[in-house]
C-alpha positions in Angstrom: 0.0 0.0 0.0 2.9 2.3 0.7 4.1 1.9 -2.9 0.7 2.9 -4.1 0.7 6.2 -2.3 4.3 6.9 -3.5 3.1 6.4 -7.0 0.1 8.6 -6.4 2.5 11.3 -5.1 4.7 10.9 -8.3 1.6 11.2 -10.5 0.4 14.2 -8.5 3.7 15.9 -9.1 3.5 15.1 -12.8 0.0 16.6 -12.9 1.2 19.8 -11.3 4.1 19.9 -13.7 1.8 19.6 -16.7 -0.7 22.1 -15.4 2.1 24.6 -14.6 3.5 24.2 -18.1 0.1 24.8 -19.6 -0.5 27.9 -17.5 2.9 29.3 -18.3 2.5 28.6 -22.0 -0.9 30.4 -22.0 0.6 33.4 -20.4 3.5 33.5 -22.8 1.0 33.2 -25.8 -1.1 36.0 -24.4 2.0 38.2 -24.2 3.5 37.4 -27.5 0.6 36.0 -29.5 0.3 38.9 -32.0 4.0 39.1 -32.7 4.2 35.3 -32.9 1.4 34.9 -35.4 2.7 37.8 -37.5 6.2 36.3 -37.6 4.9 32.9 -38.7 2.6 34.3 -41.3 5.3 36.4 -42.9 7.9 33.7 -43.1 9.7 33.6 -46.5 10.6 30.6 -48.5 14.0 30.4 -46.7 14.2 27.2 -44.6 16.8 28.9 -42.4 14.5 31.8 -41.5 11.7 29.4 -40.9 14.0 27.3 -38.6 14.9 30.3 -36.5 11.2 31.4 -36.3 10.1 27.9 -35.3 12.8 27.8 -32.6 11.9 31.2 -31.2 8.2 30.7 -31.2 8.5 27.3 -29.4 10.8 28.8 -26.8 8.1 31.5 -26.2 5.1 29.1 -25.9 7.0 26.2 -24.4 5.4 23.5 -26.7 6.6 22.1 -30.0 3.2 20.5 -30.4 1.5 23.9 -30.1 3.9 25.5 -32.6 3.4 22.7 -35.2 -0.4 22.7 -34.7 -0.4 26.4 -35.3 1.8 26.0 -38.4 -0.5 23.3 -39.7 -3.4 25.8 -39.2 -1.5 28.5 -41.1 -0.9 26.1 -44.0 -4.5 25.2 -44.1 -5.5 28.9 -44.0 -3.1 29.8 -46.9 -0.8 32.0 -44.9 2.0 29.5 -45.4 2.8 27.1 -48.2 3.7 23.5 -47.3 7.3 24.0 -48.2 7.6 27.2 -46.1 6.4 25.2 -43.1 9.2 22.7 -43.1 11.8 25.0 -41.6 9.4 26.0 -38.8 8.8 22.3 -38.0 12.5 21.6 -37.7 12.9 24.7 -35.5 10.1 23.6 -33.3 11.9 20.4 -32.5 14.9 22.4 -31.2 12.9 25.1 -29.4 11.2 22.6 -27.1 14.5 21.7 -25.5 14.4 25.1 -23.7 12.0 23.7 -21.1 14.6 21.1 -20.0 17.2 23.9 -19.7 14.8 25.8 -17.4 14.2 22.7 -15.3 17.9 22.3 -14.7 17.6 25.0 -12.1 16.8 22.1 -9.8 20.6 21.5 -9.7 21.5 24.9 -8.4 23.4 24.4 -5.1 24.5 27.5 -3.2 24.6 28.8 0.4 22.0 31.2 1.8 24.3 34.1 1.5 24.7 33.6 -2.3 22.5 35.2 -4.9 22.3 31.8 -6.6 20.4 30.5 -3.6 17.4 32.5 -4.9 17.4 30.2 -8.0 17.2 27.0 -6.0 13.9 25.2 -6.9 12.8 25.1 -3.3 13.0 28.9 -3.2 12.2 29.9 -6.8 8.8 28.1 -6.9 7.2 29.8 -3.9 8.6 33.2 -4.9 7.2 32.8 -8.4 3.8 31.8 -7.0 3.8 34.8 -4.7 4.7 37.2 -7.5 2.1 35.6 -9.8 -0.8 35.8 -7.4 0.0 39.4 -6.4 0.1 40.5 -10.1 -3.1 38.6 -10.9 -5.1 39.7 -7.9 -3.9 43.2 -7.1 -2.7 44.8 -10.4 -5.4 45.8 -12.9 -3.4 46.0 -16.1 -3.7 43.2 -18.7 0.1 43.1 -19.1 0.6 42.5 -15.4 -2.0 39.7 -15.4 -0.2 38.0 -18.3 3.1 38.3 -16.4 1.4 37.0 -13.3 0.0 34.0 -15.2 3.5 33.2 -16.5 5.0 33.4 -13.0 2.2 31.3 -11.5 2.7 28.6 -14.2 6.4 28.7 -13.6 5.9 28.3 -9.8 3.4 25.4 -10.2 5.7 23.7 -12.7 8.6 23.7 -10.2 6.3 22.7 -7.3 5.4 19.7 -9.5 9.0 18.9 -10.1 9.7 19.1 -6.3 6.9 16.7 -5.6 8.1 14.3 -8.3 11.7 14.5 -7.0 10.5 13.8 -3.4 8.4 10.8 -4.7 11.2 9.5 -6.8 13.7 9.7 -3.9 11.5 7.2 -1.9 11.4 4.8 -4.9 15.1 4.7 -5.3 15.7 0.9 -5.4 12.7 0.3 -7.8 13.7 3.1 -10.2 17.3 2.1 -10.1 16.4 -1.4 -11.2 14.2 0.1 -14.0 16.9 2.3 -15.3 19.4 -0.5 -15.1 17.0 -2.6 -17.3 17.1 0.3 -19.9 20.9 0.2 -19.8 20.9 -3.5 -20.9 18.0 -3.2 -23.3 18.0 -0.1 -25.5 14.9 -1.2 -27.4 13.0 -1.3 -24.2 14.2 2.2 -23.3 13.2 3.5 -26.7 9.7 1.9 -26.5 9.2 3.2 -23.0 10.1 6.8 -24.0 7.8 6.6 -27.1 4.9 5.1 -25.2 5.0 7.4 -22.1 5.3 10.5 -24.3 2.3 9.3 -26.4 0.3 8.8 -23.3 1.3 12.1 -21.5 1.4 14.0 -24.9 4.3 16.1 -23.8 7.9 15.5 -24.5 8.9 18.2 -22.0 7.0 16.4 -19.2 8.8 13.1 -19.9 12.2 14.8 -20.0 11.2 16.5 -16.7 10.6 13.1 -15.2 14.0 11.9 -16.3 15.5 15.1 -14.8 13.7 14.4 -11.5 15.2 10.9 -11.6 18.6 12.3 -12.3 18.4 14.7 -9.4 17.1 12.1 -6.9 18.5 8.7 -7.7 20.9 9.4 -10.5 20.9 8.2 -14.1 23.6 7.1 -16.5 24.0 8.1 -20.2 23.6 4.6 -21.4 20.4 4.2 -19.5 18.6 7.3 -20.8 19.8 8.0 -24.3 17.4 5.5 -25.9 14.6 6.8 -23.7 15.3 10.4 -25.0 15.3 9.2 -28.6 11.9 7.4 -27.9 10.6 10.6 -26.4 11.3 12.5 -29.6 9.5 9.9 -31.7 6.5 9.8 -29.3 6.2 13.5 -29.4 6.0 13.7 -33.2 3.5 10.8 -33.4 1.2 12.6 -31.0 1.4 15.8 -33.1 0.8 13.8 -36.3 -2.4 12.2 -34.9 -3.7 15.6 -33.5 -3.0 17.7 -36.6 -4.2 15.4 -39.4 -7.9 15.3 -38.2 -10.0 16.9 -40.9 -6.8 18.4 -42.5 -6.1 19.2 -46.2 -3.3 17.3 -48.1 -0.8 20.1 -47.5 -1.5 20.1 -43.8 -1.0 16.3 -43.6 2.2 16.7 -45.5 3.5 19.2 -42.9 3.0 16.8 -40.0 4.3 13.9 -42.2 7.5 15.8 -42.6 7.7 16.1 -38.9 7.5 12.3 -38.5 10.0 11.7 -41.4 12.4 14.1 -39.9 12.3 12.6 -36.4 12.7 9.1 -37.7 15.7 10.2 -39.7 17.1 12.1 -36.7 16.7 9.0 -34.5 18.4 6.8 -37.1 21.2 9.3 -37.4 21.8 9.5 -33.6 21.7 5.7 -33.2 24.1 5.3 -36.1 26.6 7.9 -34.8 26.4 6.5 -31.2 26.9 2.9 -32.5 29.9 3.8 -34.7 31.5 5.9 -31.9 30.9 3.3 -29.3 32.4 0.5 -31.4 35.3 2.6 -32.6 36.2 3.6 -29.0 35.5 7.3 -29.6 32.9 7.0 -26.8 34.8 5.5 -23.9 33.3 3.4 -21.0 33.7 6.4 -18.8 31.6 8.5 -21.0 29.1 5.7 -21.8 28.4 5.0 -18.1 28.7 8.7 -17.0 26.4 9.8 -14.3 24.0 12.6 -15.4 22.4 15.2 -13.3 19.3 17.3 -14.3 21.5 19.6 -16.4 23.2 16.6 -18.1 19.9 15.2 -19.2 18.9 18.6 -20.5 22.1 18.8 -22.5 21.8 15.4 -24.0 18.2 16.1 -25.0 19.2 19.5 -26.5 22.1 18.0 -28.5 19.7 15.2 -29.8 17.4 18.0 -30.9 19.8 20.5 -32.3 22.5 18.6 -34.2 20.1 16.6 -36.5 18.0 19.7 -37.2 21.1 21.7 -38.3 22.4 18.8 -40.4 19.0 18.0 -42.1 17.9 21.6 -42.7 19.6 21.7 -46.2 17.6 18.6 -47.0 14.2 20.2 -46.4 13.4 19.9 -50.1 14.1 16.2 -50.0 11.7 15.8 -47.1 9.1 17.9 -49.0 9.3 15.6 -52.1 9.0 12.5 -49.9 6.0 13.9 -48.1 4.3 14.8 -51.4 4.7 11.2 -52.6 3.4 9.7 -49.4 0.4 12.1 -49.3 -0.7 12.8 -52.9 -3.5 15.2 -53.9 -7.0 13.6 -53.9 -8.9 13.7 -57.2 -12.1 15.7 -56.8 -14.6 17.4 -59.1 -14.6 21.2 -59.3 -17.8 21.9 -57.5 -17.0 19.6 -54.6 -13.5 21.0 -54.4 -14.9 24.5 -54.1 -17.3 23.5 -51.3 -14.6 21.6 -49.3 -12.1 24.4 -49.8 -14.4 27.0 -48.4 -15.4 24.9 -45.5 -11.9 23.9 -44.6 -10.8 27.5 -44.4 -12.2 27.3 -40.8 -9.2 25.5 -39.5 -9.7 24.1 -36.0 -6.0 24.5 -35.3 -6.4 28.3 -35.3 -9.2 28.7 -32.7 -6.7 29.5 -29.9 -5.5 32.5 -32.0 -8.5 34.7 -32.3 -6.9 37.2 -34.8 -6.1 34.5 -37.3 -9.3 32.5 -36.6 -11.6 35.5 -37.2 -9.7 36.4 -40.3 -10.6 33.0 -41.6 -14.2 33.2 -40.6 -14.4 36.6 -42.3 -13.0 35.1 -45.4 -15.7 32.4 -45.4 -18.4 35.1 -44.7 -17.1 36.7 -47.9 -17.8 33.4 -49.7 -21.3 33.3 -48.2 -21.9 36.8 -49.5 -20.9 35.6 -53.0 -23.1 32.6 -52.7 -26.1 34.7 -51.5 -25.7 37.2 -54.3 -25.4 34.4 -56.9 -28.5 32.8 -55.6 -30.3 36.1 -55.8 -29.2 36.6 -59.4 -30.3 33.0 -60.3 -33.6 33.4 -58.5 -34.6 36.6 -60.4 -33.6 35.0 -63.7 -36.1 32.3 -63.0 -38.9 35.0 -63.1 -38.3 35.7 -66.7 -36.9 32.3 -68.0 -37.4 29.4 -65.7 -34.8 26.6 -65.8 -35.0 23.4 -63.8 -31.2 23.0 -63.8 -30.9 26.5 -62.4 -33.5 25.5 -59.8 -31.3 22.6 -58.7 -28.3 24.8 -58.5 -30.2 27.3 -56.3 -31.1 24.5 -54.0 -27.4 23.3 -53.9 -26.2 26.8 -53.1 -28.8 27.1 -50.3 -27.7 23.8 -48.8 -24.1 25.0 -49.0 -25.0 28.4 -47.4 -26.6 26.5 -44.5 -23.6 24.3 -44.1 -21.3 27.4 -44.2 -23.5 29.2 -41.8 -23.5 26.4 -39.3 -19.8 25.8 -39.5 -19.0 29.5 -39.3 -21.3 30.0 -36.3 -19.7 27.1 -34.4 -16.2 28.2 -35.3 -16.8 31.8 -34.2 -18.3 30.6 -30.9 -15.3 28.3 -30.3 -13.0 31.3 -30.5 -14.8 33.0 -27.6 -12.7 31.5 -24.7 -9.5 32.7 -26.3 -10.5 36.3 -27.0 -8.6 38.8 -24.9 -8.5 42.0 -27.1 -11.5 44.3 -27.4 -11.0 44.6 -31.2 -11.4 40.8 -31.5 -14.4 40.8 -29.3 -16.1 43.5 -31.5 -15.1 41.7 -34.7 -16.6 38.5 -33.3 -19.9 40.3 -32.5 -20.0 41.8 -36.0 -19.4 38.5 -37.7 -22.2 36.8 -35.8 -24.6 39.5 -37.0 -23.2 39.5 -40.5 -23.7 35.7 -40.6 -27.4 36.1 -39.9 -27.7 38.7 -42.7 -26.1 36.6 -45.4 -28.0 33.5 -44.3 -31.3 35.4 -44.5 -30.4 36.8 -47.9 -30.0 33.3 -49.2 -33.4 32.3 -47.7 -35.1 35.3 -49.3 -33.6 34.3 -52.7 -35.1 30.8 -52.3 -38.4 32.5 -51.4 -38.3 34.4 -54.7 -37.8 31.2 -56.6 -40.6 29.5 -54.7 -43.0 32.4 -55.6 -42.1 31.9 -59.2 -42.7 28.1 -59.0 -46.1 28.7 -57.4 -46.9 31.1 -60.2 -45.9 28.6 -62.9 -47.8 25.8 -61.3 -50.9 27.9 -61.5 -50.2 28.5 -65.2 -50.1 32.3 -64.5 -47.7 35.0 -65.4 -47.1 38.7 -64.7 -48.2 41.4 -67.1 -45.7 43.3 -69.2 -46.1 46.4 -67.1 -45.5 44.4 -63.9 -42.4 42.7 -65.4 -41.0 46.1 -66.5 -41.4 47.5 -62.9 -39.8 44.3 -61.5 -36.7 44.8 -63.6 -36.2 48.2 -62.1 -36.5 46.9 -58.5 -34.4 43.8 -59.3 -31.6 46.1 -60.7 -31.8 48.3 -57.6 -31.5 45.3 -55.3 -28.6 44.0 -57.4 -26.8 47.3 -56.9 -27.4 47.4 -53.1 -26.2 43.8 -52.8 -23.1 44.6 -54.8 -22.4 47.8 -52.8 -22.9 46.0 -49.5 -20.6 43.1 -50.5 -17.8 45.5 -51.6 -18.1 47.5 -48.4 -17.9 44.2 -46.4 -14.9 42.8 -48.3 -13.0 46.1 -48.0 -14.1 46.9 -44.4 -15.0 50.4 -45.9 -17.2 52.4 -43.6 -17.6 55.2 -46.1 -19.0 52.8 -48.6 -21.2 51.3 -45.9 -22.8 54.7 -45.4 -23.9 54.7 -49.0 -26.1 51.7 -48.4 -28.8 53.3 -46.3 -29.8 56.1 -48.7 -30.1 53.5 -51.5 -32.1 51.2 -49.2 -34.6 54.0 -48.5 -35.0 54.7 -52.2 -35.7 51.0 -52.8 -38.3 51.1 -50.0 -40.0 54.1 -51.8 -39.6 52.3 -55.1 -41.3 49.1 -53.8 -44.0 51.3 -52.3 -44.7 53.0 -55.6 -44.7 49.6 -57.4 -47.3 48.3 -55.0 -49.5 51.3 -55.6 -49.1 50.9 -59.4 -50.0 47.2 -59.0 -53.1 47.9 -57.0 -54.1 50.3 -59.7 -53.7 47.6 -62.3 -55.8 45.2 -60.2 -58.6 47.7 -59.8 -58.7 48.1 -63.6 -58.7 44.3 -64.1 -55.3 44.4 -65.9 -53.8 41.7 -63.5 -55.0 38.4 -62.3 -55.7 38.4 -58.5 -53.8 35.1 -57.8 -50.8 36.4 -59.8 -51.1 39.6 -57.9 -50.6 37.8 -54.6 -47.4 36.3 -55.8 -46.3 39.7 -57.2 -46.8 41.3 -53.8 -44.9 38.4 -52.1 -42.0 38.9 -54.6 -41.9 42.7 -53.9 -41.8 42.0 -50.2 -38.9 39.5 -50.6 -37.0 42.1 -52.7 -37.5 44.7 -50.0 -36.4 42.4 -47.3 -33.1 41.6 -49.1 -32.6 45.4 -49.3 -33.3 45.6 -45.5 -30.7 42.9 -44.8 -28.1 45.0 -46.7 -29.1 48.0 -44.6 -28.7 46.0 -41.4 -25.3 44.7 -42.4 -24.1 48.2 -43.3 -25.2 49.6 -39.9 -23.5 46.6 -38.1 -20.3 47.5 -40.1 -20.5 51.0 -38.8 -21.1 49.7 -35.2 -18.0 47.6 -35.5 -15.8 50.7 -35.6 -18.1 53.2 -33.8 -19.2 52.2 -30.3 -21.9 54.9 -30.4 -23.8 52.8 -33.0 -23.3 49.4 -31.4 -26.5 48.4 -29.6 -28.2 51.6 -30.8 -28.9 50.7 -34.4 -32.6 51.6 -34.3 -31.8 55.0 -32.8 -29.0 55.6 -35.3 -31.3 55.0 -38.2 -34.1 57.1 -36.8 -31.8 60.0 -36.1 -30.2 59.7 -39.5 -33.6 59.9 -41.3 -34.6 62.9 -39.2 -31.4 64.8 -39.4 -30.1 67.4 -41.9 -27.2 65.2 -42.9 -26.2 66.6 -46.3 -24.3 63.5 -47.5 -27.3 61.3 -46.7 -29.7 63.6 -48.4 -27.5 64.0 -51.5 -27.0 60.3 -51.9 -30.8 59.7 -51.5 -31.6 62.2 -54.2 -29.0 60.8 -56.6 -30.4 57.3 -56.2 -34.0 58.5 -56.4 -33.3 60.2 -59.7 -31.4 57.1 -60.9 -34.2 54.6 -60.5 -37.6 56.3 -60.5 -37.4 57.6 -64.1 -37.0 53.9 -65.2 -40.6 53.2 -64.1 -43.0 53.2 -67.0 -45.9 55.7 -66.8 -48.9 54.0 -65.3 -52.1 56.0 -65.8 -52.9 57.9 -62.7 -49.9 56.6 -60.7 -48.0 59.7 -59.5 -44.9 60.6 -61.5 -42.3 61.3 -58.8 -39.2 61.0 -60.9 -38.1 64.6 -60.8 -39.4 65.3 -57.3 -37.9 63.2 -54.5 -40.1 63.3 -51.4 -38.9 64.9 -48.2 -37.5 62.4 -45.8 -39.2 64.0 -42.8 -41.3 61.1 -41.7 -43.1 61.0 -38.4 -40.8 59.9 -35.6 -43.0 57.0 -34.5 -43.5 55.7 -38.0 -39.8 55.8 -38.8 -38.8 54.1 -35.6 -41.3 51.3 -36.0 -40.2 50.7 -39.6 -36.6 50.4 -38.8 -37.1 48.3 -35.7 -39.0 45.9 -38.0 -36.1 46.0 -40.5 -33.4 45.1 -38.0 -35.5 42.3 -36.5 -35.9 40.5 -39.8 -33.4 37.7 -39.4 
């Protein structure tokens, strides 16, 4: 039973170590996340530069797996090419050795009067925890909280190491026997390192355990070198399995290179050690040399650094090999476009809100394209119905729904990682924009369904009705195009042009309804056809309303006085003396109203735009209704 509790103590120390490393890594990412992402995204085709960046980023976030997963995400997002990623992968393997060098502080031995005594693990851990909790609880700035998180993680990490060392020291005889078995059976040591790393999913943790052994019961080079090689292999296999889920071919190639490189590095180390041992270059004294925590860290670092430097010039060979192992999959053009758009929401980027929201914004742009195409196809059906076009509209609508679901889930998944106000407002805007684009697609389908209902009744619109429709359809096309351009460019000046055009479209639809009622009273139109005509006008108006909503949400993204006050903003705009708004309204009015054919007693308002001084209550009610149509 005593052995059981000792093992529990060892595992508890390991748990603290892993948690401390996670907390410290999160703090480091919060401090350097923007610079880290920018550096990776701007990497050139030079493998050497990629190598240095990969090393630096991994040193900052204390995890080669996190660096490689991020790199895989950037490849999938198109920020990096597959070949650019290879240098980063090799650098990540080297950067992860920095954790072991930090852990070697456990070996610091000094008297209480020496400054080095401060860096003894028993003293450094509580001091780091005290500093961390003070910064987190009593200092309000975000930078201080990030530093506090790093310090707290650092302290928890070393407390875990102290617990592991204490537990290991009580298991001296058992562990000595285990390590002796590794000295006599290198394959067993290799498999043990691979398996334990695969289970724990952290090479740094396994090396930390070895360093605890070294500090407590002692280890010899011949007993741990095979374990360290196995750790390197286990680390890359874990990353391979994590990163290839739902990945594109280029992303799978990136993690495949990681596996190929580590296998080649392991083979190189084994070959060199074997030759040196047989030739006597490595003497018995060196082979059976006792290693402390720093010695384990140095061996691990050399096993990571030397192969990476030697194999860096061969990155092109690794790329060619990975491309042969993971060929491109044949796929038809339409399916390829669908999968490409959906895969832009790379799950590996959710922990980096800036990049993740850039990707969701890109997919929202595709949704805008799809909604506009479906609108164009739907209105074409009014004048020349085509069953193939009907099928394509249905396919696009299904795709829009899939894109909307995937984007919504993706944007929500980013929430826990958002720390910047700009990212928070961007996320809020994207959720609102998503609703607008999805609703536009639904309204386009409604237009087609109105047309189908009309055809099934063997009815048609009159020539006058069709002529009016073409004016409204053109105006809605223009506002969709203007809104999409404003969205793509993030142009608030262009977004301000949407509302005057939307108001003109409202007046245009109102006039068309009045003209249609006049035709009905004269018996020029069929009543059932007239119902579908009114439904069609309503759907056109609602598409225009969605454009207005999206434009106002764009303004709110950059102007806090608009966010949450959209109804008031529109009401005040319509009842203000804003010259720009009035000028654009008049220009649009004179552009579209003259296109309406004269219709008997219907008022000719082409040359006299109405005053926009509506009653406050009527205007407020109208725009509340508009913004609520989702």
